[in-house]
TIFILO-928045 format. One record per residue (C-alpha): residue number from 0; x, y, z negated. Coordinates in steps of 0.001 Angstrom, whole numbers, plus 500000, padded with zeros to 6 digits. Layout:
BEGIN
resi:px:py:pz
NUM:X:Y:Z
...
END
This chain:
BEGIN
resi:px:py:pz
0:501312:499151:492336
1:503431:497870:489593
2:506804:499799:488422
3:508903:497463:490947
4:506611:498414:493793
5:508386:499827:496771
6:507845:503554:497590
7:506621:503924:500825
8:510047:505029:502467
9:511549:501620:501146
10:508729:499700:502533
11:509237:501449:506068
12:512874:500819:505817
13:512120:497205:505492
14:510792:496937:508875
15:514031:497381:510399
16:515443:494157:509235
17:512116:492251:509898
18:512323:493671:513431
19:514568:490908:514411
20:512273:487995:512829
21:509847:487096:515361
22:512744:486058:517838
23:514646:484371:515256
24:511844:482624:513472
25:512042:478724:513846
26:508978:478061:511539
27:505966:476925:513241
28:502430:477316:512461
29:500907:474064:510911
30:497050:473918:510571
31:497114:469932:510023
32:498771:469662:506687
33:499446:466240:505796
34:500251:466338:501856
35:497994:464927:499127
36:497535:468033:496860
37:496027:465267:494210
38:499392:463581:493975
39:502098:464627:491351
40:504063:467337:493440
41:506322:470504:492767
42:505854:473566:494868
43:508193:477004:494823
44:506615:480409:494507
45:508437:483558:495451
46:507357:486861:494420
47:508819:490318:493970
48:507891:491598:490473
49:510727:492064:488177
50:509456:494193:485385
51:509082:492055:482065
52:505100:492890:481810
53:504655:491961:485562
54:506701:488791:485456
55:504618:487850:482355
56:501517:488656:483994
57:501970:486446:487117
58:503536:483565:484990
59:500078:483693:482992
60:498275:483343:486371
61:500596:480299:487595
62:500188:479053:483839
63:496437:479020:484148
64:496539:477355:487686
65:498887:474642:486269
66:496347:473950:483561
67:493681:473295:486208
68:495932:471496:488274
69:498210:469498:486069
70:499481:467397:488729
71:500780:470549:490873
72:504146:472044:488918
73:504955:475379:490173
74:508893:476946:490342
75:508369:480454:490149
76:511071:482555:491418
77:510671:486474:491242
78:512255:489774:492262
79:512508:488417:495863
80:512183:491271:498519
81:510911:490749:502345
82:514472:490380:503593
83:515055:487236:501336
84:511836:486206:502121
85:512436:486208:505981
86:515839:484469:505737
87:514492:481691:503952
88:511248:481136:506004
89:513690:480979:509160
90:516016:478440:507568
91:513140:476337:506061
92:514659:473342:504166
93:514284:471747:500594
94:515135:475154:498938
95:513018:477432:500847
96:509584:478666:499044
97:506236:476932:499852
98:504236:480344:498846
99:505478:483598:499038
100:504091:486959:498301
101:505122:490488:499630
102:504448:494005:498780
103:504733:494916:502302
104:501515:494853:504337
105:503007:496718:507224
106:504741:493296:507971
107:501595:491273:508274
108:501656:491487:512052
109:505338:490182:512060
110:504501:487302:509732
111:501342:486411:511820
112:502939:486623:515056
113:505957:484923:514345
114:504459:481868:513020
115:506518:482743:509682
116:503346:482326:507744
117:500890:479279:508234
118:497480:480150:509711
119:494993:479881:506684
120:491758:479847:508657
121:491473:476046:508462
122:492096:476088:504650
123:489591:478592:504263
124:487148:476955:506356
125:487640:473527:504487
126:486604:475079:501423
127:483777:477063:502554
128:485521:480732:501850
129:484396:483303:503944
130:487051:486212:503838
131:484441:488917:504842
132:482261:487916:501922
133:484951:487599:499548
134:487467:490494:500088
135:486597:494310:500408
136:486556:495400:504058
137:489718:497199:504258
138:491989:494293:502441
139:490306:491637:504452
140:491665:493680:507701
141:495249:494073:506500
142:495901:490488:505918
143:495521:489332:509475
144:496692:490378:512649
145:495068:489627:516373
146:492670:487117:514967
147:495295:485438:513185
148:494695:484904:509478
149:498277:484266:507790
150:497592:485996:504464
151:495368:486655:501746
152:495111:489939:499664
153:496358:489602:496173
154:495523:492817:494140
155:495535:496034:496090
156:496459:499883:495926
157:494459:502881:496225
158:495460:506291:496637
159:493779:509259:495053
160:494116:512644:493716
161:495616:513277:490312
162:495043:516983:488594
163:495717:518633:485695
164:492654:519520:483910
165:494125:521988:481639
166:495990:523725:484632
167:492600:523925:486290
168:490731:525404:483524
169:493463:528067:483036
170:493201:529243:486835
171:489371:529046:486650
172:488938:526183:488838
173:485691:524383:487935
174:486675:520876:489435
175:488696:519040:491831
176:488575:519901:495586
177:486436:517920:498031
178:487696:519371:501328
179:491364:520124:502434
180:490416:523891:502746
181:489435:523612:499209
182:492554:521871:498300
183:494831:524377:499752
184:493199:527359:498060
185:493217:525217:494674
186:496954:524492:495482
187:497823:528437:495899
188:495871:529142:492736
189:497847:526874:490697
190:501202:527782:492085
191:503219:530001:489555
192:506428:531214:491567
193:509543:532011:489079
194:512169:533832:491260
195:513240:531357:494031
196:511600:528418:492261
197:508599:527647:490573
198:506998:527687:486996
199:504449:525425:488097
200:503531:524317:491734
201:500183:523452:492682
202:501191:520791:494735
203:504553:519275:496539
204:503400:518737:499987
205:506783:517833:501213
206:507271:514247:502723
207:510044:513182:500910
208:507969:513802:497725
209:506575:510980:495881
210:503874:509089:497977
211:503280:512343:500247
212:503985:510080:503575
213:502251:510780:506704
214:499937:507477:506512
215:498469:508800:502996
216:497785:512163:504396
217:496258:510724:507627
218:494043:508361:506125
219:491811:511266:505071
220:491135:511977:508851
221:490411:508517:509518
222:492886:508068:512503
223:493084:505290:515175
224:496802:504417:515493
225:496370:502146:518583
226:493812:501951:521326
227:491869:498829:522192
228:494975:497805:524648
229:497303:498098:521899
230:498804:501257:523123
231:499851:504063:520698
232:497122:506456:520400
233:498722:508998:518135
234:498894:511526:520932
235:495039:511371:521955
236:493455:511071:518701
237:493171:514468:517489
238:493471:513329:513820
239:497204:513226:514179
240:497728:516884:515365
241:495177:518228:512655
242:496595:516017:509717
243:500388:517076:510651
244:499338:520785:511040
245:497707:520925:507915
246:500571:519392:505841
247:503045:522125:507782
248:500469:524735:506952
249:500491:523604:503221
250:504213:523569:503267
251:504603:527366:504698
252:501723:528746:502423
253:503549:527218:499107
254:506675:528804:499431
255:508344:527111:502720
256:510424:523958:503278
257:513584:525140:501865
258:512389:526667:498746
259:510098:523575:497874
260:513035:521078:498733
261:515189:522903:496205
262:512546:522451:493726
263:511824:518861:494583
264:515355:518230:493625
265:514591:519400:489858
266:512253:516146:489809
267:512792:513317:487374
268:512218:509731:488291
269:509169:508554:490113
270:508489:505697:487686
271:509622:507586:484501
272:508122:509724:481994
273:509653:512601:483874
274:507647:512342:487118
275:506901:515800:487964
276:503247:515330:487381
277:503649:514184:483756
278:506043:517005:482922
279:503494:519680:484267
280:505716:520644:487143
281:503180:519961:489565
282:499356:520550:488989
283:498022:518106:491703
284:499636:514884:493068
285:498762:512037:495812
286:499219:508906:494163
287:498090:505472:493327
288:496021:503560:490774
289:499276:502470:488892
290:499871:506011:488135
291:497261:506548:485652
292:498987:503910:483097
293:502068:505404:483531
294:501138:508993:482937
295:499081:508131:480017
296:502090:506289:478446
297:504014:509321:479149
298:501813:511295:476831
299:501556:514347:478712
300:500451:517683:477116
301:497249:517802:479219
302:494108:516248:480122
303:494502:514118:483283
304:491738:513838:486010
305:491530:511794:488666
306:489169:512248:492150
307:489279:510926:495647
308:491822:512731:497936
309:490093:515703:499847
310:488570:515163:503660
311:488630:517416:506408
312:485913:520055:506134
313:483919:518568:508963
314:483975:515286:507196
315:482748:516204:503859
316:480308:513327:504073
317:482950:510847:503962
318:484651:512153:500769
319:485223:509046:498325
320:487287:507398:500905
321:491000:506814:500568
322:494088:504952:501957
323:494462:501130:500787
324:497154:498801:500720
325:498157:495949:498451
326:500392:492728:497684
327:499876:489736:500085
328:500021:486199:499778
329:500710:483162:502097
330:502086:479788:502716
331:505333:479248:504665
332:504875:477497:507940
333:508032:475302:507097
334:506582:474193:503971
335:505583:470381:503998
336:503535:470722:500853
337:500784:473352:502369
338:497870:471342:500849
339:499446:471964:497494
340:500324:475480:498389
341:496930:476182:499611
342:495413:475278:496058
343:497736:477825:494642
344:497153:480820:496995
345:493273:480222:496554
346:493388:480189:492824
347:495813:483371:492874
348:493651:485259:495573
349:490092:484030:495090
350:489477:482890:491531
351:487733:486028:489603
352:489266:485261:486317
353:492919:484841:487662
354:492390:488203:489915
355:490830:490132:486852
356:493320:489070:484435
357:496130:490136:486684
358:494799:493387:487776
359:494178:494287:483895
360:497551:493227:483360
361:499569:495554:485856
362:496861:498093:486314
363:496191:497400:489989
364:492838:497327:491983
365:491313:493704:492166
366:491026:492154:495472
367:487688:490198:495857
368:484368:491602:495480
369:483640:489645:492593
370:486262:490872:490452
371:485677:494351:491468
372:482452:494199:489521
373:483554:491658:486822
374:482552:492991:483147
375:485915:491344:482031
376:487886:494096:484126
377:489454:496632:481598
378:489520:500078:483068
379:490038:503662:481764
380:486662:505331:483187
381:489243:507330:485583
382:490065:503927:487211
383:486812:503422:488412
384:487628:506201:491147
385:490024:503651:492531
386:487707:500584:492309
387:485133:502737:494182
388:487618:503863:496762
389:488691:500124:497398
390:485155:499646:498137
391:484074:502525:500232
392:483316:501563:503750
393:485233:504443:505299
394:488393:503805:503292
395:491216:502901:506094
396:494651:501206:505970
397:497393:501166:508741
398:496914:498558:511125
399:499382:495486:511596
400:501785:495538:514323
401:504021:493131:515962
402:507149:494811:514829
403:505753:495726:511520
404:505964:499160:510301
405:508426:500587:512579
406:505723:502770:514259
407:505122:504328:510878
408:508791:505298:510545
409:508583:507070:513943
410:505596:508940:512800
411:507158:509849:509430
412:510395:510911:511408
413:508232:513257:513498
414:506696:514456:510382
415:510047:515411:508937
416:510741:517285:512090
417:507467:519288:511807
418:507858:520367:508019
419:511398:521461:508462
420:510644:523560:511585
421:512891:521522:513899
422:509895:520443:515862
423:507355:523287:516372
424:505230:521737:518939
425:503028:519171:517355
426:501308:517920:520482
427:504604:517553:522405
428:506220:515765:519311
429:503125:513332:519232
430:503564:512346:522840
431:506961:511806:522574
432:506812:509547:519675
433:504004:507895:521144
434:506314:506690:523935
435:508957:505505:521346
436:506436:503403:519546
437:505134:501801:522726
438:508779:501049:524121
439:509560:499659:520542
440:506571:497391:520889
441:507107:496156:524109
442:510605:495253:523251
443:509383:493419:520260
444:507110:491329:522258
END
């Protein structure tokens, strides 16, 4: 995840505006594009990257594409969020993009169900590309909805545990925890209270902390968000109650919600050198693969360790899994140049060198099976942890929904109430939230 990548809270907030998208979208799926991709043409590509190194990296891939396809000229527009994409896809017209990329996998369900993005299955079939054999299982899953393929993965993100090796050694801890009970014990050992604050906190468990969202925690319990009928499953699957209860217990054990929130207010910027892990304010952090490069660039005064996140004690055999998400790419249904647009999407998402070069440049996880094992992949040995998580069959993501990630907003709100003590009955809270999720989905259909 690059520096301009949204935090999970921002990504969830984006679903509020996209919730109106399905009924307002005028784009129709076009599976029989008529343009001639061998003729001289110009297509427009919108993406969300804005940091200079990221913009340069995606431009380098586009330049390589244009060199291989000299007749297809690409007009690149960066720093575009989902709100702008949605508006343009609704309106269509000559100024609308032909190819788009989004950081928000939560919105795949909306993009697919509304026909905002074209069905890619015919294009894949035409070129003999089998997504199941091209992309890691989880990435392949989060780029489609209810059997409709409207996007392809364009680099991925994997979540793992960062830990301060020096702090571990000082606390007499031999290595990173494998289970959540070991994690809890280590977090306590690593915590050094100082009056009503901390000299060092083992881990910041609160949901408003960087990347400690409900979906990142809960992935380690391998939850099932919806049943086969599409109804919310959060009140039925014990994984949700167990995950929320564990986080609440961790909050209480490490000083309580109020004390932790006060300490959290002293943290620096998530993407700057003053990130609390970089400064040593916390000894462990839940974060994505992009953090490694940023942390090393900050030149911390300790040795950084990386390991898969812990798992429940009764799932020890699944240690090595994690939560996956990433960038997606698709073709606007309103585009009149879909065959040419497909050539760009195909290149960016399936050309091994293109994927590897982009991954190397912005420190993200490659999104094809071939790229993951490419000898050209430049990775710190610690980065291999993320590559392994991306390929682990037990790794999970949050499923697509017709109203985007609104169900995650509802669950996260419950998490806030639980950790703060506002909701003391987790089981009852889950039942109420499940009804809220089902009502919102029914309204969106």
